[in-house]
N, C-alpha and C positions, 0 to 999 in steps of 0.2 A: 138615462134609461138602457135596461140592456137590451142590446139584439139575440133574441132568442134564436138566430141562425147561426151565430158566433158562435164558436164550439169554444167551452169552459178548460181552464187547466186545473184537472183533476188531481189535488194534493193530499197527501198519505198523512195523517194526523196519530202519532203516538201521545196520548194522554197521562202519561206520567210526568213526575216529578220532575224529574231530570229534564225534559223538552218544554216546562211549562212557559218559562222565561221568554223561550227563540217563538212562541205562538201567541202568547199574549200581546206581545208587540206585533207580530203581526199580524195577529186579527183585529186591532186597533185601526188600521190601516182600511184601503178601499179594496172590499172582496168581493166585487160585482161579476170579476171575471175568472174569479176561482171556483172551486167546489172541494169543500175540505171534507172529507171522509176519514173517520177514527177507526183506529182498528189496534189492534197487540203487533207487536216486531214481526211474528209469523205471518199473521194473516197479512200482512201489508207487505209483507216478500212476496206472497203468492200474489197478492191482487198487482202488484206491479210487473210479475213474473207473467200475469196472464191479460198485460193489455186492460188492466180495469182501471187503473191509476197512470199519472204521468208520471210524478215527482214525488218521493218520499224519502225521509230518513229512516233508512234499510239496514237491517244487520250488515255487518261488513262480511258475513261469510256469503250472502245473498249475493253481494257484489266480484267476490272473489271466484264464486261458483260461476258467473253469465257473466263474466268480464265484455263480453263481446255484446251483452243485451244492451249497457248500460252507459252512462256518462256521467261522470262524479262532478258536482259541482262544489269546485274549487273554492277553498280556505274554511270548509264547514265539515263538521262531525261531530260526534260524543263521545269523547275519549280521556283517558284519565292518567296522570304523569305520578305515579301510586294508590292510594286509595280512592276507589271509585264512592265507595260508600253506600251501596244500593243493590249490587250484587254481591250474595253472602252464601257459601256453605257453611250448614250448619250442620254437628255432626254430633254423637254422642261420645265419641272416644277420638284419640287426635288425628290429625288427616293422615299421620304414617303407617296409622292399625289398620285402615279401611280396605287394604289389599283384598280381593276376592269378593267385596260386598256389595251389596246393591245401593247406589244412591238415585233417590228419587230427584226428578228435575222438571223443571217449570217445560210445558208446549208453548208456550207465551216466545221465547225465547231460541234463537239457533246460535247465533254468537257464542253466548254464555256456555251453552252447552257445551259445543267444541272447544271453548277455550279451559273448561275443566277438565275434559279429556284429557288436552294436552299439557297443562299441569300436574295430573295424576302420573300420567305415562314418559313424559319428560322431566320432570322437575323431581317427582319421589318417587319413579317406578315402582309403579303399582299398575294394578290393572283393577279397576270397577265397573259393574255395571249400569250403566244411567240409565234410567227408566221413566218415563215421562209419565205424570200422576198428576190427576187433579186434587184440591183439596189442599195443597202443599202447608199452607198457611196452619190452616187445623192440626194438622201431621206436626209441625216445629214446633207449635207452641202446647202442643202436648209429650216435647220429649221423645216423639217413639221411632224416628228415624233419619238416616243422615238425607239430606233436603237441598237441594239449589234453588234459593230463591233470588227473582229480580225486581226491579224499580219498587213501586210502591209497598208491594207483599212485603219484600225485605226491609225498607224503613220502617215498617209497622213491628215485624218479627224482630229487629236489632233495639228495638225502647223497651220493648215486653218478654221476648224471651228469656229464661234465666237457666241455668245445670247444663249449657248445651258448649261444644265449641265452634267460636266463627271466625272466619278465613273471606277476608276480600278479597275477591278473585284481580280484582286492580292490584293491590300490594303484593300479591304471590307474582304476578307476572312480570312486575318490576323492581321486585325484590330480585329476580331468576334471570332478566335481559337486560336492565339498565335503560328501558326505551318505553315510550307510551304505550297503554292498549287503545287503539279504537275499536269500540265497541260498534259504531255503527256510523254509517254514512248519510250523506245528503244526493241523492242518484237521482238519472232520469232516465227514462227509455232513449235510447238513441235516436228513434225517430221523433222524437217530443222536439227536439231542437231544430228540427226542418220541418214538420207540419204545423207547428205552433210557437215558430220562430219567435214570433213578435213577444206573443206570451211569455214565455221561459226566459227572454230576456229582461222583461221585468218583474219576473218572479225571483229572480237572482237577485234582481237591484231590489226589490222590497225584503227578501230574503237579508240579503248583507246590511240596509237599515236597521231590520228588525235585531239583529245578535246586537251592533255597536248601541241602539237602544237600550237593550235588554241588560248589557252589561252596567250599562251607566242609570239603571233604575232598579235596581234588584230590593231598595228597602219598599219602595210602591208593589213590585211583584207580589216579594215576601207577603203584604199585608191581605194580598187577596186571595193568595195560594193555600196560607195557614186557617182561612176558613172554609176552603173549600176541602181541605184534609179533617178540618175538624165536622164538617155535614158528612161529608162522603164515609169516613172510617169509623167517626169520632176519635180522632188520632190528634195529640192537642201538641203542638210544636210552636215553638219558637219564631221571631222573623229573625234572631239572630242564627238560629240552627237551620234554617234555610239557606239563609245569605253564604253562609260557611258550605253549607253544600253545595250550592252551585258553585262558587270559586274554586271549588276543589274539582270541578269538568273540564276539560277542556273541549271549548266549541271550534276550536282552529283545523287546521289542517297543514301541519309546515311541513317539511324535509324530515324531520324527526317524527314527524307522528306517521308519516309515508315509510322510513324502517322499520317501524313499528308494525304495520300492516303488512311488510313484507317477509319479516318474520314470521308473524301468524301464516300469512300463504305457506310457505316454508314449512313449517311445519306440522299445519294442519295437512301440507301435499305427502309429505315424510309418514303420516300415519294413515293416510287412506281418508280424510277426514273430508274434503273437497266434492267428492263423490255427490253427484248433483241429486236432490229428494224428488 
């Protein structure tokens, strides 16, 4: 029985396809000492910063902006070495011709918007007005704007949108740097490892086990998630497509990942994009 006087560890959850394998296995375990809180990446960033949650997979730009607030949980990230296949720029014209135009971006993500800004300015030497907007999926499907989509909206648009140029931001980063791009890190508030030390250590162990188990059981996980996508979005995907997508994501955080994160930090700093929000 749960001790009502014992503090729970508050865990942020991003309910996107990319993290489903990890949470699927994590939630199959004993969650009696954890409180799982759903949210978009940008919302969980704010909650973590405001002490409303203790641990979360969080935008890498959040960690880079507030490194004194957080500790990285080692060996975990959401990264890609090449195409990430769920963060796309959709455009009516080639990316080279977007100079001076407005690109609509999702308010759900912060790292992807900064990454797009870097790609445009550093790699293509162009300036665009990046403007957050709602209803991006409808705009992309009607072909009315250049838009940055992330997560499940991006997956849906990629399968249904025609007649637009589509750029994978993970691919553009890798082509120009030769390094992985770290979209998100598992981070914890620094006081969490002291005030809730026992719970923190237990969660790190559970997270390690969840990642290992997830990578060994993608067939089972794909069967579950394809039904969710069908019921939630009327999106039909095969188990093979989901497994291919997940195998293209790196859930590790190696020295090579750290080099990619450092380059992202360097470029963000040079362009004034590390300014705290």
